NUPAZA-821269 format. One record per residue (C-alpha): x, z negated, y negated; residue in three letters. Coordinates in nm, 2 decimals, padded with zeros to 4 digits, always signed. Each point is the difference from the previous one (the first is absolute). Example, Ala and Ser with C-alpha at 12.3 -4.5 7.8 and 13.67 -1.06 7.14 Angstrom:
% residues 2
{{+01.23; -00.78; +00.45}; ALA},
{{+00.14; +00.07; -00.34}; SER},
This chain:
% residues 86
{{+18.55; -06.88; -15.83}; MET},
{{+00.32; -00.12; -00.15}; THR},
{{+00.00; -00.26; -00.28}; GLN},
{{+00.12; +00.24; -00.27}; ILE},
{{-00.27; +00.26; +00.08}; LEU},
{{-00.29; -00.25; -00.01}; GLN},
{{+00.15; -00.11; -00.34}; GLN},
{{-00.01; +00.36; -00.10}; VAL},
{{-00.35; +00.05; +00.09}; LEU},
{{-00.13; -00.30; -00.15}; LYS},
{{+00.17; +00.11; -00.33}; GLN},
{{-00.13; +00.35; +00.02}; ILE},
{{-00.36; -00.16; -00.03}; LYS},
{{+00.08; -00.13; -00.36}; THR},
{{+00.16; +00.31; -00.14}; LEU},
{{-00.15; +00.23; -00.26}; SER},
{{-00.11; +00.37; +00.07}; LEU},
{{+00.31; +00.12; -00.17}; ASP},
{{+00.22; -00.24; +00.19}; GLU},
{{-00.15; +00.11; +00.33}; LEU},
{{+00.08; +00.37; -00.09}; ARG},
{{+00.35; -00.10; -00.08}; GLN},
{{+00.01; -00.18; +00.35}; VAL},
{{-00.16; +00.29; +00.19}; ASN},
{{+00.26; +00.26; -00.17}; GLN},
{{+00.29; -00.23; +00.10}; ALA},
{{-00.15; -00.03; +00.36}; VAL},
{{-00.05; +00.37; +00.02}; GLN},
{{+00.37; +00.10; -00.12}; GLU},
{{+00.12; -00.27; +00.25}; ARG},
{{-00.19; +00.16; +00.27}; LEU},
{{+00.09; +00.36; -00.08}; ALA},
{{+00.38; -00.11; +00.00}; LEU},
{{-00.04; -00.17; +00.33}; GLN},
{{-00.18; +00.31; +00.15}; GLU},
{{+00.27; +00.22; -00.13}; LEU},
{{+00.25; -00.20; +00.17}; ALA},
{{-00.17; -00.01; +00.33}; HIS},
{{-00.03; +00.40; -00.02}; LYS},
{{+00.38; +00.01; -00.08}; ARG},
{{+00.10; -00.22; +00.28}; HIS},
{{-00.24; +00.20; +00.26}; ALA},
{{+00.16; +00.33; -00.12}; PHE},
{{+00.36; -00.13; +00.03}; TYR},
{{-00.09; -00.15; +00.38}; GLN},
{{-00.13; +00.36; +00.09}; ALA},
{{+00.30; +00.16; -00.13}; LEU},
{{+00.22; -00.25; +00.20}; GLN},
{{-00.23; +00.02; +00.31}; ALA},
{{+00.01; +00.40; +00.00}; SER},
{{+00.38; -00.03; -00.01}; GLY},
{{+00.03; +00.19; -00.34}; LEU},
{{+00.19; -00.29; -00.16}; VAL},
{{+00.18; -00.29; +00.15}; ARG},
{{-00.06; -00.27; -00.27}; HIS},
{{-00.14; +00.00; -00.35}; VAL},
{{+00.20; -00.14; -00.27}; LYS},
{{-00.18; -00.25; -00.22}; PRO},
{{-00.10; +00.11; -00.35}; ARG},
{{+00.20; -00.14; -00.26}; PRO},
{{-00.22; -00.18; -00.27}; PRO},
{{-00.06; +00.18; -00.33}; ILE},
{{-00.02; -00.20; -00.30}; ASP},
{{-00.11; +00.24; -00.29}; LEU},
{{+00.07; -00.30; -00.25}; ALA},
{{+00.36; +00.06; +00.06}; ASP},
{{+00.03; +00.38; -00.09}; ARG},
{{+00.05; +00.09; -00.36}; GLN},
{{-00.09; +00.34; -00.16}; LEU},
{{+00.25; +00.19; -00.17}; ILE},
{{-00.05; +00.26; -00.26}; GLU},
{{+00.13; +00.36; +00.03}; CYS},
{{+00.04; +00.24; -00.26}; GLN},
{{-00.07; +00.37; +00.03}; GLY},
{{-00.23; +00.14; +00.27}; LYS},
{{-00.19; -00.24; +00.23}; PRO},
{{+00.20; -00.10; +00.32}; VAL},
{{-00.28; +00.16; +00.23}; SER},
{{+00.06; +00.34; -00.17}; GLN},
{{+00.39; -00.02; +00.03}; THR},
{{-00.03; -00.08; +00.37}; ILE},
{{-00.22; +00.29; +00.08}; ILE},
{{+00.23; +00.22; -00.19}; GLU},
{{+00.30; -00.12; +00.19}; GLU},
{{-00.20; +00.07; +00.32}; ARG},
{{-00.05; +00.36; -00.06}; ARG},
């Protein structure tokens, strides 16, 4: 085991129940993200192997904090889009 992992495991023993739940939640979220990334990579590899695509462009990072909401007057934008498509 790495030194950092050993330190983390020692510190876990000192945590309260609530803190352990928070650590568990953080670990589960991290594992879910890693699993999703692994599945996505395997999917893209399968597409390339089958010849359906030559290469996959990397996804740009999405920073939702940079987006700003705007207010629209009148009908909801979603309703306007549906009407224009008809």
